[in-house]
PDB file of N, H, CA, C and O in Angstrom:
ATOM      1  N   MET A   1       0.847  -1.171   0.000  1.00  0.00           N
ATOM      2  CA  MET A   1       0.000   0.000   0.000  1.00  0.00           C
ATOM      3  C   MET A   1       0.893   1.234   0.000  1.00  0.00           C
ATOM      4  O   MET A   1       1.862   1.300   0.756  1.00  0.00           O
ATOM      5  N   ALA A   2       0.579   2.186  -0.823  1.00  0.00           N
ATOM      6  H   ALA A   2      -0.208   2.132  -1.437  1.00  0.00           H
ATOM      7  CA  ALA A   2       1.382   3.401  -0.909  1.00  0.00           C
ATOM      8  C   ALA A   2       1.215   4.234   0.359  1.00  0.00           C
ATOM      9  O   ALA A   2       0.233   4.097   1.087  1.00  0.00           O
ATOM     10  N   LEU A   3       2.178   5.082   0.600  1.00  0.00           N
ATOM     11  H   LEU A   3       2.976   5.193   0.009  1.00  0.00           H
ATOM     12  CA  LEU A   3       2.152   5.880   1.823  1.00  0.00           C
ATOM     13  C   LEU A   3       0.925   6.794   1.889  1.00  0.00           C
ATOM     14  O   LEU A   3       0.302   6.920   2.943  1.00  0.00           O
ATOM     15  N   ARG A   4       0.586   7.415   0.795  1.00  0.00           N
ATOM     16  H   ARG A   4       1.092   7.313  -0.062  1.00  0.00           H
ATOM     17  CA  ARG A   4      -0.568   8.311   0.794  1.00  0.00           C
ATOM     18  C   ARG A   4      -1.857   7.533   1.072  1.00  0.00           C
ATOM     19  O   ARG A   4      -2.720   7.995   1.819  1.00  0.00           O
ATOM     20  N   ALA A   5      -1.977   6.368   0.473  1.00  0.00           N
ATOM     21  H   ALA A   5      -1.277   5.993  -0.134  1.00  0.00           H
ATOM     22  CA  ALA A   5      -3.157   5.534   0.699  1.00  0.00           C
ATOM     23  C   ALA A   5      -3.214   5.068   2.153  1.00  0.00           C
ATOM     24  O   ALA A   5      -4.290   4.993   2.745  1.00  0.00           O
ATOM     25  N   LEU A   6      -2.061   4.759   2.720  1.00  0.00           N
ATOM     26  H   LEU A   6      -1.186   4.819   2.239  1.00  0.00           H
ATOM     27  CA  LEU A   6      -2.022   4.344   4.121  1.00  0.00           C
ATOM     28  C   LEU A   6      -2.448   5.485   5.044  1.00  0.00           C
ATOM     29  O   LEU A   6      -3.214   5.278   5.985  1.00  0.00           O
ATOM     30  N   ARG A   7      -1.950   6.687   4.768  1.00  0.00           N
ATOM     31  H   ARG A   7      -1.328   6.855   4.003  1.00  0.00           H
ATOM     32  CA  ARG A   7      -2.366   7.849   5.570  1.00  0.00           C
ATOM     33  C   ARG A   7      -3.860   8.083   5.463  1.00  0.00           C
ATOM     34  O   ARG A   7      -4.511   8.381   6.465  1.00  0.00           O
ATOM     35  N   ARG A   8      -4.409   7.955   4.279  1.00  0.00           N
ATOM     36  H   ARG A   8      -3.880   7.714   3.466  1.00  0.00           H
ATOM     37  CA  ARG A   8      -5.851   8.157   4.100  1.00  0.00           C
ATOM     38  C   ARG A   8      -6.643   7.076   4.825  1.00  0.00           C
ATOM     39  O   ARG A   8      -7.683   7.357   5.421  1.00  0.00           O
ATOM     40  N   TYR A   9      -6.157   5.850   4.774  1.00  0.00           N
ATOM     41  H   TYR A   9      -5.313   5.622   4.289  1.00  0.00           H
ATOM     42  CA  TYR A   9      -6.825   4.755   5.467  1.00  0.00           C
ATOM     43  C   TYR A   9      -6.865   5.018   6.967  1.00  0.00           C
ATOM     44  O   TYR A   9      -7.913   4.878   7.597  1.00  0.00           O
ATOM     45  N   HIS A  10      -5.719   5.402   7.542  1.00  0.00           N
ATOM     46  H   HIS A  10      -4.867   5.516   7.030  1.00  0.00           H
ATOM     47  CA  HIS A  10      -5.662   5.665   8.973  1.00  0.00           C
ATOM     48  C   HIS A  10      -6.520   6.874   9.346  1.00  0.00           C
ATOM     49  O   HIS A  10      -7.133   6.900  10.413  1.00  0.00           O
ATOM     50  N   SER A  11      -6.560   7.857   8.476  1.00  0.00           N
ATOM     51  H   SER A  11      -6.061   7.836   7.609  1.00  0.00           H
ATOM     52  CA  SER A  11      -7.404   9.025   8.739  1.00  0.00           C
ATOM     53  C   SER A  11      -8.877   8.628   8.791  1.00  0.00           C
ATOM     54  O   SER A  11      -9.600   9.049   9.694  1.00  0.00           O
ATOM     55  N   ARG A  12      -9.328   7.822   7.831  1.00  0.00           N
ATOM     56  H   ARG A  12      -8.741   7.479   7.097  1.00  0.00           H
ATOM     57  CA  ARG A  12     -10.723   7.354   7.844  1.00  0.00           C
ATOM     58  C   ARG A  12     -11.018   6.511   9.068  1.00  0.00           C
ATOM     59  O   ARG A  12     -12.084   6.622   9.673  1.00  0.00           O
ATOM     60  N   ARG A  13     -10.054   5.658   9.431  1.00  0.00           N
ATOM     61  H   ARG A  13      -9.188   5.567   8.940  1.00  0.00           H
ATOM     62  CA  ARG A  13     -10.237   4.778  10.584  1.00  0.00           C
ATOM     63  C   ARG A  13     -10.356   5.585  11.877  1.00  0.00           C
ATOM     64  O   ARG A  13     -11.214   5.291  12.708  1.00  0.00           O
ATOM     65  N   MET A  14      -9.520   6.582  12.053  1.00  0.00           N
ATOM     66  H   MET A  14      -8.822   6.821  11.377  1.00  0.00           H
ATOM     67  CA  MET A  14      -9.556   7.392  13.264  1.00  0.00           C
ATOM     68  C   MET A  14     -10.793   8.283  13.321  1.00  0.00           C
ATOM     69  O   MET A  14     -11.322   8.536  14.403  1.00  0.00           O
ATOM     70  N   LYS A  15     -11.255   8.756  12.178  1.00  0.00           N
ATOM     71  H   LYS A  15     -10.825   8.551  11.299  1.00  0.00           H
ATOM     72  CA  LYS A  15     -12.483   9.543  12.159  1.00  0.00           C
ATOM     73  C   LYS A  15     -13.683   8.689  12.528  1.00  0.00           C
ATOM     74  O   LYS A  15     -14.595   9.156  13.209  1.00  0.00           O
ATOM     75  N   ALA A  16     -13.687   7.440  12.082  1.00  0.00           N
ATOM     76  H   ALA A  16     -12.946   7.061  11.528  1.00  0.00           H
ATOM     77  CA  ALA A  16     -14.775   6.527  12.462  1.00  0.00           C
ATOM     78  C   ALA A  16     -14.719   6.226  13.959  1.00  0.00           C
ATOM     79  O   ALA A  16     -15.758   6.114  14.610  1.00  0.00           O
ATOM     80  N   LYS A  17     -13.521   6.096  14.500  1.00  0.00           N
ATOM     81  H   LYS A  17     -12.677   6.187  13.971  1.00  0.00           H
ATOM     82  CA  LYS A  17     -13.394   5.852  15.931  1.00  0.00           C
ATOM     83  C   LYS A  17     -13.857   7.061  16.724  1.00  0.00           C
ATOM     84  O   LYS A  17     -14.496   6.912  17.766  1.00  0.00           O
ATOM     85  N   ALA A  18     -13.542   8.258  16.243  1.00  0.00           N
ATOM     86  H   ALA A  18     -13.023   8.380  15.397  1.00  0.00           H
ATOM     87  CA  ALA A  18     -13.988   9.479  16.924  1.00  0.00           C
ATOM     88  C   ALA A  18     -15.512   9.565  16.932  1.00  0.00           C
ATOM     89  O   ALA A  18     -16.102  10.032  17.906  1.00  0.00           O
ATOM     90  N   LYS A  19     -16.143   9.121  15.864  1.00  0.00           N
ATOM     91  H   LYS A  19     -15.663   8.741  15.073  1.00  0.00           H
ATOM     92  CA  LYS A  19     -17.608   9.113  15.841  1.00  0.00           C
ATOM     93  C   LYS A  19     -18.169   8.121  16.851  1.00  0.00           C
ATOM     94  O   LYS A  19     -19.224   8.363  17.438  1.00  0.00           O
ATOM     95  N   ARG A  20     -17.471   7.006  17.059  1.00  0.00           N
ATOM     96  H   ARG A  20     -16.614   6.810  16.582  1.00  0.00           H
ATOM     97  CA  ARG A  20     -17.935   6.033  18.055  1.00  0.00           C
ATOM     98  C   ARG A  20     -17.711   6.538  19.480  1.00  0.00           C
ATOM     99  O   ARG A  20     -18.544   6.320  20.360  1.00  0.00           O
ATOM    100  N   VAL A  21     -16.573   7.216  19.704  1.00  0.00           N
ATOM    101  H   VAL A  21     -15.896   7.393  18.989  1.00  0.00           H
ATOM    102  CA  VAL A  21     -16.247   7.697  21.044  1.00  0.00           C
ATOM    103  C   VAL A  21     -17.126   8.880  21.425  1.00  0.00           C
ATOM    104  O   VAL A  21     -17.591   8.966  22.561  1.00  0.00           O
ATOM    105  N   TYR A  22     -17.355   9.786  20.491  1.00  0.00           N
ATOM    106  H   TYR A  22     -16.977   9.717  19.567  1.00  0.00           H
ATOM    107  CA  TYR A  22     -18.160  10.983  20.734  1.00  0.00           C
ATOM    108  C   TYR A  22     -19.365  10.989  19.796  1.00  0.00           C
ATOM    109  O   TYR A  22     -19.377  11.757  18.834  1.00  0.00           O
ATOM    110  N   PRO A  23     -20.370  10.164  20.043  1.00  0.00           N
ATOM    111  CA  PRO A  23     -21.494  10.076  19.101  1.00  0.00           C
ATOM    112  C   PRO A  23     -22.380  11.326  19.094  1.00  0.00           C
ATOM    113  O   PRO A  23     -23.070  11.581  18.107  1.00  0.00           O
ATOM    114  N   ASP A  24     -22.372  12.099  20.170  1.00  0.00           N
ATOM    115  H   ASP A  24     -21.812  11.892  20.972  1.00  0.00           H
ATOM    116  CA  ASP A  24     -23.240  13.273  20.250  1.00  0.00           C
ATOM    117  C   ASP A  24     -22.632  14.510  19.602  1.00  0.00           C
ATOM    118  O   ASP A  24     -23.338  15.490  19.363  1.00  0.00           O
ATOM    119  N   TRP A  25     -21.350  14.481  19.321  1.00  0.00           N
ATOM    120  H   TRP A  25     -20.776  13.685  19.516  1.00  0.00           H
ATOM    121  CA  TRP A  25     -20.698  15.644  18.737  1.00  0.00           C
ATOM    122  C   TRP A  25     -20.914  15.645  17.228  1.00  0.00           C
ATOM    123  O   TRP A  25     -20.592  14.662  16.562  1.00  0.00           O
ATOM    124  N   PRO A  26     -21.453  16.731  16.677  1.00  0.00           N
ATOM    125  CA  PRO A  26     -21.652  16.743  15.223  1.00  0.00           C
ATOM    126  C   PRO A  26     -20.336  16.826  14.443  1.00  0.00           C
ATOM    127  O   PRO A  26     -20.271  16.365  13.303  1.00  0.00           O
ATOM    128  N   ARG A  27     -19.309  17.393  15.026  1.00  0.00           N
ATOM    129  H   ARG A  27     -19.361  17.768  15.952  1.00  0.00           H
ATOM    130  CA  ARG A  27     -18.009  17.514  14.347  1.00  0.00           C
ATOM    131  C   ARG A  27     -16.944  16.700  15.075  1.00  0.00           C
ATOM    132  O   ARG A  27     -15.849  17.199  15.336  1.00  0.00           O
ATOM    133  N   SER A  28     -17.255  15.482  15.394  1.00  0.00           N
ATOM    134  H   SER A  28     -18.144  15.077  15.181  1.00  0.00           H
ATOM    135  CA  SER A  28     -16.311  14.642  16.134  1.00  0.00           C
ATOM    136  C   SER A  28     -15.070  14.307  15.314  1.00  0.00           C
ATOM    137  O   SER A  28     -14.034  13.958  15.880  1.00  0.00           O
ATOM    138  N   TYR A  29     -15.158  14.406  14.011  1.00  0.00           N
ATOM    139  H   TYR A  29     -16.000  14.689  13.551  1.00  0.00           H
ATOM    140  CA  TYR A  29     -14.007  14.089  13.157  1.00  0.00           C
ATOM    141  C   TYR A  29     -12.850  15.047  13.391  1.00  0.00           C
ATOM    142  O   TYR A  29     -11.714  14.734  13.033  1.00  0.00           O
ATOM    143  N   LYS A  30     -13.110  16.213  13.986  1.00  0.00           N
ATOM    144  H   LYS A  30     -14.032  16.468  14.277  1.00  0.00           H
ATOM    145  CA  LYS A  30     -12.041  17.181  14.224  1.00  0.00           C
ATOM    146  C   LYS A  30     -11.109  16.750  15.356  1.00  0.00           C
ATOM    147  O   LYS A  30      -9.966  17.202  15.417  1.00  0.00           O
ATOM    148  N   VAL A  31     -11.577  15.889  16.245  1.00  0.00           N
ATOM    149  H   VAL A  31     -12.506  15.522  16.196  1.00  0.00           H
ATOM    150  CA  VAL A  31     -10.727  15.430  17.344  1.00  0.00           C
ATOM    151  C   VAL A  31     -10.137  14.053  17.065  1.00  0.00           C
ATOM    152  O   VAL A  31      -9.616  13.410  17.977  1.00  0.00           O
ATOM    153  N   ALA A  32     -10.210  13.599  15.843  1.00  0.00           N
ATOM    154  H   ALA A  32     -10.633  14.121  15.103  1.00  0.00           H
ATOM    155  CA  ALA A  32      -9.738  12.256  15.503  1.00  0.00           C
ATOM    156  C   ALA A  32      -8.240  12.093  15.747  1.00  0.00           C
ATOM    157  O   ALA A  32      -7.783  10.981  16.013  1.00  0.00           O
ATOM    158  N   ASP A  33      -7.475  13.162  15.664  1.00  0.00           N
ATOM    159  H   ASP A  33      -7.846  14.065  15.448  1.00  0.00           H
ATOM    160  CA  ASP A  33      -6.032  13.068  15.883  1.00  0.00           C
ATOM    161  C   ASP A  33      -5.660  13.128  17.360  1.00  0.00           C
ATOM    162  O   ASP A  33      -4.498  12.918  17.709  1.00  0.00           O
ATOM    163  N   TYR A  34      -6.632  13.413  18.238  1.00  0.00           N
ATOM    164  H   TYR A  34      -7.576  13.584  17.954  1.00  0.00           H
ATOM    165  CA  TYR A  34      -6.342  13.637  19.649  1.00  0.00           C
ATOM    166  C   TYR A  34      -7.196  12.734  20.540  1.00  0.00           C
ATOM    167  O   TYR A  34      -7.776  13.217  21.512  1.00  0.00           O
ATOM    168  N   LEU A  35      -7.288  11.458  20.241  1.00  0.00           N
ATOM    169  H   LEU A  35      -6.817  11.066  19.451  1.00  0.00           H
ATOM    170  CA  LEU A  35      -8.134  10.553  21.002  1.00  0.00           C
ATOM    171  C   LEU A  35      -7.423   9.930  22.201  1.00  0.00           C
ATOM    172  O   LEU A  35      -8.057   9.204  22.967  1.00  0.00           O
ATOM    173  N   ALA A  36      -6.163  10.182  22.383  1.00  0.00           N
ATOM    174  H   ALA A  36      -5.648  10.771  21.761  1.00  0.00           H
ATOM    175  CA  ALA A  36      -5.452   9.610  23.520  1.00  0.00           C
ATOM    176  C   ALA A  36      -5.928  10.272  24.802  1.00  0.00           C
ATOM    177  O   ALA A  36      -6.340  11.432  24.794  1.00  0.00           O
ATOM    178  N   CYS A  37      -5.871   9.532  25.901  1.00  0.00           N
ATOM    179  H   CYS A  37      -5.536   8.590  25.907  1.00  0.00           H
ATOM    180  CA  CYS A  37      -6.295  10.109  27.169  1.00  0.00           C
ATOM    181  C   CYS A  37      -5.289  11.176  27.596  1.00  0.00           C
ATOM    182  O   CYS A  37      -4.123  11.142  27.205  1.00  0.00           O
ATOM    183  N   CYS A  38      -5.753  12.104  28.389  1.00  0.00           N
ATOM    184  H   CYS A  38      -6.701  12.132  28.707  1.00  0.00           H
ATOM    185  CA  CYS A  38      -4.881  13.200  28.809  1.00  0.00           C
ATOM    186  C   CYS A  38      -3.951  12.736  29.929  1.00  0.00           C
ATOM    187  O   CYS A  38      -3.973  11.562  30.301  1.00  0.00           O
ATOM    188  N   SER A  39      -3.154  13.622  30.457  1.00  0.00           N
ATOM    189  H   SER A  39      -3.136  14.575  30.155  1.00  0.00           H
ATOM    190  CA  SER A  39      -2.162  13.247  31.454  1.00  0.00           C
ATOM    191  C   SER A  39      -2.583  13.653  32.860  1.00  0.00           C
ATOM    192  O   SER A  39      -1.725  13.804  33.730  1.00  0.00           O
ATOM    193  N   CYS A  40      -3.868  13.832  33.108  1.00  0.00           N
ATOM    194  H   CYS A  40      -4.565  13.709  32.401  1.00  0.00           H
ATOM    195  CA  CYS A  40      -4.308  14.200  34.454  1.00  0.00           C
ATOM    196  C   CYS A  40      -4.342  12.967  35.345  1.00  0.00           C
ATOM    197  O   CYS A  40      -4.221  11.840  34.864  1.00  0.00           O
ATOM    198  N   SER A  41      -4.507  13.183  36.639  1.00  0.00           N
ATOM    199  H   SER A  41      -4.605  14.098  37.030  1.00  0.00           H
ATOM    200  CA  SER A  41      -4.490  12.065  37.576  1.00  0.00           C
ATOM    201  C   SER A  41      -5.714  11.176  37.415  1.00  0.00           C
ATOM    202  O   SER A  41      -5.659   9.999  37.770  1.00  0.00           O
ATOM    203  N   MET A  42      -6.811  11.697  36.895  1.00  0.00           N
ATOM    204  H   MET A  42      -6.856  12.653  36.606  1.00  0.00           H
ATOM    205  CA  MET A  42      -8.003  10.886  36.697  1.00  0.00           C
ATOM    206  C   MET A  42      -7.790   9.878  35.575  1.00  0.00           C
ATOM    207  O   MET A  42      -8.399   8.809  35.579  1.00  0.00           O
ATOM    208  N   CYS A  43      -6.936  10.207  34.621  1.00  0.00           N
ATOM    209  H   CYS A  43      -6.441  11.076  34.618  1.00  0.00           H
ATOM    210  CA  CYS A  43      -6.646   9.277  33.530  1.00  0.00           C
ATOM    211  C   CYS A  43      -5.543   8.301  33.903  1.00  0.00           C
ATOM    212  O   CYS A  43      -5.163   7.457  33.092  1.00  0.00           O
ATOM    213  N   ARG A  44      -5.033   8.403  35.103  1.00  0.00           N
ATOM    214  H   ARG A  44      -5.342   9.089  35.763  1.00  0.00           H
ATOM    215  CA  ARG A  44      -4.109   7.453  35.688  1.00  0.00           C
ATOM    216  C   ARG A  44      -2.721   7.461  35.069  1.00  0.00           C
ATOM    217  O   ARG A  44      -2.084   6.413  34.960  1.00  0.00           O
ATOM    218  N   ASN A  45      -2.250   8.624  34.666  1.00  0.00           N
ATOM    219  H   ASN A  45      -2.767   9.476  34.754  1.00  0.00           H
ATOM    220  CA  ASN A  45      -0.854   8.718  34.265  1.00  0.00           C
ATOM    221  C   ASN A  45      -0.040   8.848  35.543  1.00  0.00           C
ATOM    222  O   ASN A  45      -0.075   9.894  36.190  1.00  0.00           O
ATOM    223  N   VAL A  46       0.685   7.817  35.912  1.00  0.00           N
ATOM    224  H   VAL A  46       0.714   6.967  35.386  1.00  0.00           H
ATOM    225  CA  VAL A  46       1.327   7.773  37.218  1.00  0.00           C
ATOM    226  C   VAL A  46       2.409   8.832  37.375  1.00  0.00           C
ATOM    227  O   VAL A  46       2.698   9.246  38.497  1.00  0.00           O
ATOM    228  N   ARG A  47       2.994   9.266  36.313  1.00  0.00           N
ATOM    229  H   ARG A  47       2.759   8.929  35.401  1.00  0.00           H
ATOM    230  CA  ARG A  47       4.063  10.255  36.429  1.00  0.00           C
ATOM    231  C   ARG A  47       3.541  11.647  36.779  1.00  0.00           C
ATOM    232  O   ARG A  47       4.292  12.471  37.301  1.00  0.00           O
ATOM    233  N   ARG A  48       2.283  11.917  36.504  1.00  0.00           N
ATOM    234  H   ARG A  48       1.673  11.248  36.080  1.00  0.00           H
ATOM    235  CA  ARG A  48       1.725  13.250  36.734  1.00  0.00           C
ATOM    236  C   ARG A  48       1.017  13.391  38.076  1.00  0.00           C
ATOM    237  O   ARG A  48       0.507  14.466  38.391  1.00  0.00           O
ATOM    238  N   GLN A  49       0.977  12.343  38.858  1.00  0.00           N
ATOM    239  H   GLN A  49       1.391  11.469  38.602  1.00  0.00           H
ATOM    240  CA  GLN A  49       0.289  12.415  40.139  1.00  0.00           C
ATOM    241  C   GLN A  49       1.209  13.032  41.165  1.00  0.00           C
ATOM    242  O   GLN A  49       2.217  12.438  41.547  1.00  0.00           O
ATOM    243  N   GLN A  50       0.862  14.228  41.611  1.00  0.00           N
ATOM    244  H   GLN A  50       0.043  14.710  41.300  1.00  0.00           H
ATOM    245  CA  GLN A  50       1.765  15.025  42.434  1.00  0.00           C
ATOM    246  C   GLN A  50       1.791  14.593  43.898  1.00  0.00           C
ATOM    247  O   GLN A  50       2.799  14.795  44.574  1.00  0.00           O
ATOM    248  N   PHE A  51       0.726  14.015  44.394  1.00  0.00           N
ATOM    249  H   PHE A  51      -0.094  13.851  43.845  1.00  0.00           H
ATOM    250  CA  PHE A  51       0.619  13.772  45.817  1.00  0.00           C
ATOM    251  C   PHE A  51       1.044  12.364  46.218  1.00  0.00           C
ATOM    252  O   PHE A  51       0.692  11.888  47.297  1.00  0.00           O
ATOM    253  N   ARG A  52       1.781  11.715  45.367  1.00  0.00           N
ATOM    254  H   ARG A  52       2.067  12.102  44.490  1.00  0.00           H
ATOM    255  CA  ARG A  52       2.297  10.387  45.671  1.00  0.00           C
ATOM    256  C   ARG A  52       3.796  10.469  45.886  1.00  0.00           C
ATOM    257  O   ARG A  52       4.459  11.339  45.322  1.00  0.00           O
ATOM    258  N   PRO A  53       4.337   9.569  46.698  1.00  0.00           N
ATOM    259  CA  PRO A  53       5.796   9.530  46.845  1.00  0.00           C
ATOM    260  C   PRO A  53       6.470   9.156  45.528  1.00  0.00           C
ATOM    261  O   PRO A  53       5.827   8.634  44.617  1.00  0.00           O
ATOM    262  N   ALA A  54       7.735   9.421  45.441  1.00  0.00           N
ATOM    263  H   ALA A  54       8.257   9.845  46.181  1.00  0.00           H
ATOM    264  CA  ALA A  54       8.465   9.228  44.183  1.00  0.00           C
ATOM    265  C   ALA A  54       8.451   7.772  43.730  1.00  0.00           C
ATOM    266  O   ALA A  54       8.356   7.509  42.532  1.00  0.00           O
ATOM    267  N   TRP A  55       8.544   6.818  44.662  1.00  0.00           N
ATOM    268  H   TRP A  55       8.622   7.032  45.636  1.00  0.00           H
ATOM    269  CA  TRP A  55       8.575   5.408  44.249  1.00  0.00           C
ATOM    270  C   TRP A  55       7.240   4.949  43.712  1.00  0.00           C
ATOM    271  O   TRP A  55       7.199   3.981  42.953  1.00  0.00           O
ATOM    272  N   GLU A  56       6.126   5.607  44.074  1.00  0.00           N
ATOM    273  H   GLU A  56       6.159   6.393  44.691  1.00  0.00           H
ATOM    274  CA  GLU A  56       4.823   5.232  43.547  1.00  0.00           C
ATOM    275  C   GLU A  56       4.561   5.842  42.168  1.00  0.00           C
ATOM    276  O   GLU A  56       3.599   5.465  41.498  1.00  0.00           O
ATOM    277  N   ARG A  57       5.386   6.754  41.754  1.00  0.00           N
ATOM    278  H   ARG A  57       6.167   7.059  42.299  1.00  0.00           H
ATOM    279  CA  ARG A  57       5.219   7.368  40.431  1.00  0.00           C
ATOM    280  C   ARG A  57       5.854   6.533  39.326  1.00  0.00           C
ATOM    281  O   ARG A  57       5.775   6.889  38.150  1.00  0.00           O
ATOM    282  N   LEU A  58       6.475   5.438  39.697  1.00  0.00           N
ATOM    283  H   LEU A  58       6.540   5.148  40.652  1.00  0.00           H
ATOM    284  CA  LEU A  58       7.075   4.565  38.693  1.00  0.00           C
ATOM    285  C   LEU A  58       5.993   3.708  38.047  1.00  0.00           C
ATOM    286  O   LEU A  58       4.997   3.361  38.683  1.00  0.00           O
ATOM    287  N   THR A  59       6.199   3.377  36.790  1.00  0.00           N
ATOM    288  H   THR A  59       7.008   3.659  36.274  1.00  0.00           H
ATOM    289  CA  THR A  59       5.273   2.478  36.115  1.00  0.00           C
ATOM    290  C   THR A  59       5.532   1.051  36.605  1.00  0.00           C
ATOM    291  O   THR A  59       6.549   0.782  37.243  1.00  0.00           O
ATOM    292  N   TRP A  60       4.616   0.156  36.305  1.00  0.00           N
ATOM    293  H   TRP A  60       3.790   0.375  35.786  1.00  0.00           H
ATOM    294  CA  TRP A  60       4.781  -1.234  36.736  1.00  0.00           C
ATOM    295  C   TRP A  60       6.022  -1.861  36.123  1.00  0.00           C
ATOM    296  O   TRP A  60       6.705  -2.658  36.766  1.00  0.00           O
ATOM    297  N   GLN A  61       6.305  -1.508  34.910  1.00  0.00           N
ATOM    298  H   GLN A  61       5.750  -0.861  34.388  1.00  0.00           H
ATOM    299  CA  GLN A  61       7.487  -2.066  34.254  1.00  0.00           C
ATOM    300  C   GLN A  61       8.758  -1.586  34.954  1.00  0.00           C
ATOM    301  O   GLN A  61       9.695  -2.362  35.142  1.00  0.00           O
ATOM    302  N   GLU A  62       8.791  -0.316  35.338  1.00  0.00           N
ATOM    303  H   GLU A  62       8.030   0.314  35.186  1.00  0.00           H
ATOM    304  CA  GLU A  62       9.959   0.209  36.041  1.00  0.00           C
ATOM    305  C   GLU A  62      10.075  -0.395  37.436  1.00  0.00           C
ATOM    306  O   GLU A  62      11.181  -0.666  37.904  1.00  0.00           O
ATOM    307  N   ARG A  63       8.943  -0.606  38.103  1.00  0.00           N
ATOM    308  H   ARG A  63       8.044  -0.385  37.724  1.00  0.00           H
ATOM    309  CA  ARG A  63       8.977  -1.234  39.426  1.00  0.00           C
ATOM    310  C   ARG A  63       9.524  -2.653  39.347  1.00  0.00           C
ATOM    311  O   ARG A  63      10.342  -3.053  40.175  1.00  0.00           O
ATOM    312  N   ASN A  64       9.076  -3.412  38.357  1.00  0.00           N
ATOM    313  H   ASN A  64       8.411  -3.088  37.685  1.00  0.00           H
ATOM    314  CA  ASN A  64       9.567  -4.783  38.205  1.00  0.00           C
ATOM    315  C   ASN A  64      11.059  -4.810  37.889  1.00  0.00           C
ATOM    316  O   ASN A  64      11.787  -5.659  38.403  1.00  0.00           O
ATOM    317  N   ALA A  65      11.514  -3.892  37.053  1.00  0.00           N
ATOM    318  H   ALA A  65      10.923  -3.202  36.636  1.00  0.00           H
ATOM    319  CA  ALA A  65      12.939  -3.835  36.717  1.00  0.00           C
ATOM    320  C   ALA A  65      13.763  -3.476  37.948  1.00  0.00           C
ATOM    321  O   ALA A  65      14.838  -4.037  38.158  1.00  0.00           O
ATOM    322  N   LEU A  66      13.269  -2.547  38.760  1.00  0.00           N
ATOM    323  H   LEU A  66      12.396  -2.091  38.589  1.00  0.00           H
ATOM    324  CA  LEU A  66      13.970  -2.163  39.984  1.00  0.00           C
ATOM    325  C   LEU A  66      14.011  -3.316  40.977  1.00  0.00           C
ATOM    326  O   LEU A  66      15.023  -3.528  41.646  1.00  0.00           O
ATOM    327  N   LEU A  67      12.918  -4.060  41.073  1.00  0.00           N
ATOM    328  H   LEU A  67      12.097  -3.888  40.530  1.00  0.00           H
ATOM    329  CA  LEU A  67      12.874  -5.220  41.957  1.00  0.00           C
ATOM    330  C   LEU A  67      13.866  -6.284  41.512  1.00  0.00           C
ATOM    331  O   LEU A  67      14.584  -6.850  42.336  1.00  0.00           O
ATOM    332  N   ARG A  68      13.908  -6.555  40.214  1.00  0.00           N
ATOM    333  H   ARG A  68      13.325  -6.094  39.545  1.00  0.00           H
ATOM    334  CA  ARG A  68      14.877  -7.542  39.691  1.00  0.00           C
ATOM    335  C   ARG A  68      16.324  -7.098  39.954  1.00  0.00           C
ATOM    336  O   ARG A  68      17.185  -7.912  40.286  1.00  0.00           O
ATOM    337  N   TYR A  69      16.568  -5.800  39.799  1.00  0.00           N
ATOM    338  H   TYR A  69      15.868  -5.139  39.530  1.00  0.00           H
ATOM    339  CA  TYR A  69      17.903  -5.264  40.034  1.00  0.00           C
ATOM    340  C   TYR A  69      18.297  -5.429  41.499  1.00  0.00           C
ATOM    341  O   TYR A  69      19.413  -5.854  41.799  1.00  0.00           O
ATOM    342  N   ARG A  70      17.386  -5.095  42.409  1.00  0.00           N
ATOM    343  H   ARG A  70      16.480  -4.750  42.165  1.00  0.00           H
ATOM    344  CA  ARG A  70      17.694  -5.224  43.833  1.00  0.00           C
ATOM    345  C   ARG A  70      17.902  -6.681  44.236  1.00  0.00           C
ATOM    346  O   ARG A  70      18.784  -6.983  45.039  1.00  0.00           O
ATOM    347  N   GLU A  71      17.090  -7.588  43.680  1.00  0.00           N
ATOM    348  H   GLU A  71      16.373  -7.343  43.027  1.00  0.00           H
ATOM    349  CA  GLU A  71      17.261  -9.006  43.979  1.00  0.00           C
ATOM    350  C   GLU A  71      18.590  -9.519  43.424  1.00  0.00           C
ATOM    351  O   GLU A  71      19.219 -10.393  44.020  1.00  0.00           O
ATOM    352  N   GLY A  72      19.002  -8.988  42.315  1.00  0.00           N
ATOM    353  H   GLY A  72      18.491  -8.277  41.832  1.00  0.00           H
ATOM    354  CA  GLY A  72      20.297  -9.383  41.736  1.00  0.00           C
ATOM    355  C   GLY A  72      21.462  -8.928  42.585  1.00  0.00           C
ATOM    356  O   GLY A  72      22.482  -9.613  42.650  1.00  0.00           O
ATOM    357  N   LEU A  73      21.330  -7.771  43.246  1.00  0.00           N
ATOM    358  H   LEU A  73      20.501  -7.215  43.193  1.00  0.00           H
ATOM    359  CA  LEU A  73      22.391  -7.293  44.112  1.00  0.00           C
ATOM    360  C   LEU A  73      22.504  -8.119  45.390  1.00  0.00           C
ATOM    361  O   LEU A  73      23.594  -8.282  45.939  1.00  0.00           O
ATOM    362  N   GLU A  74      21.366  -8.640  45.858  1.00  0.00           N
ATOM    363  H   GLU A  74      20.481  -8.507  45.412  1.00  0.00           H
ATOM    364  CA  GLU A  74      21.374  -9.417  47.096  1.00  0.00           C
ATOM    365  C   GLU A  74      22.015 -10.782  46.916  1.00  0.00           C
ATOM    366  O   GLU A  74      22.525 -11.355  47.878  1.00  0.00           O
ATOM    367  N   GLU A  75      21.998 -11.306  45.714  1.00  0.00           N
ATOM    368  H   GLU A  75      21.583 -10.841  44.932  1.00  0.00           H
ATOM    369  CA  GLU A  75      22.544 -12.660  45.493  1.00  0.00           C
ATOM    370  C   GLU A  75      24.032 -12.683  45.453  1.00  0.00           C
ATOM    371  O   GLU A  75      24.629 -13.744  45.275  1.00  0.00           O
TER     372      GLU A  75
END
C-alpha cells in the first residue's frame, strides 16, 4: 500500500473511531487526531500524580525492573 493511501486509510479509521467515542458531537471528526487520554491524575498517568511519593510514580514495568535489580544485588 502506498504511503498516501495508508495515511488516508488511517485518517478514515480514526475519524470513524472518533464518531464512536463521541457520538453526540456533530463535528467529532475534528478530534480524531487527539483521542489519547490526557495526562491528568483521573486518567491514571502515574508520572503526573503530584501527591504520591516518588517510588509510587514509577510504572509497573519500572517497578519490576527495579525489583529484579535489587534481587540481583542481594545474590
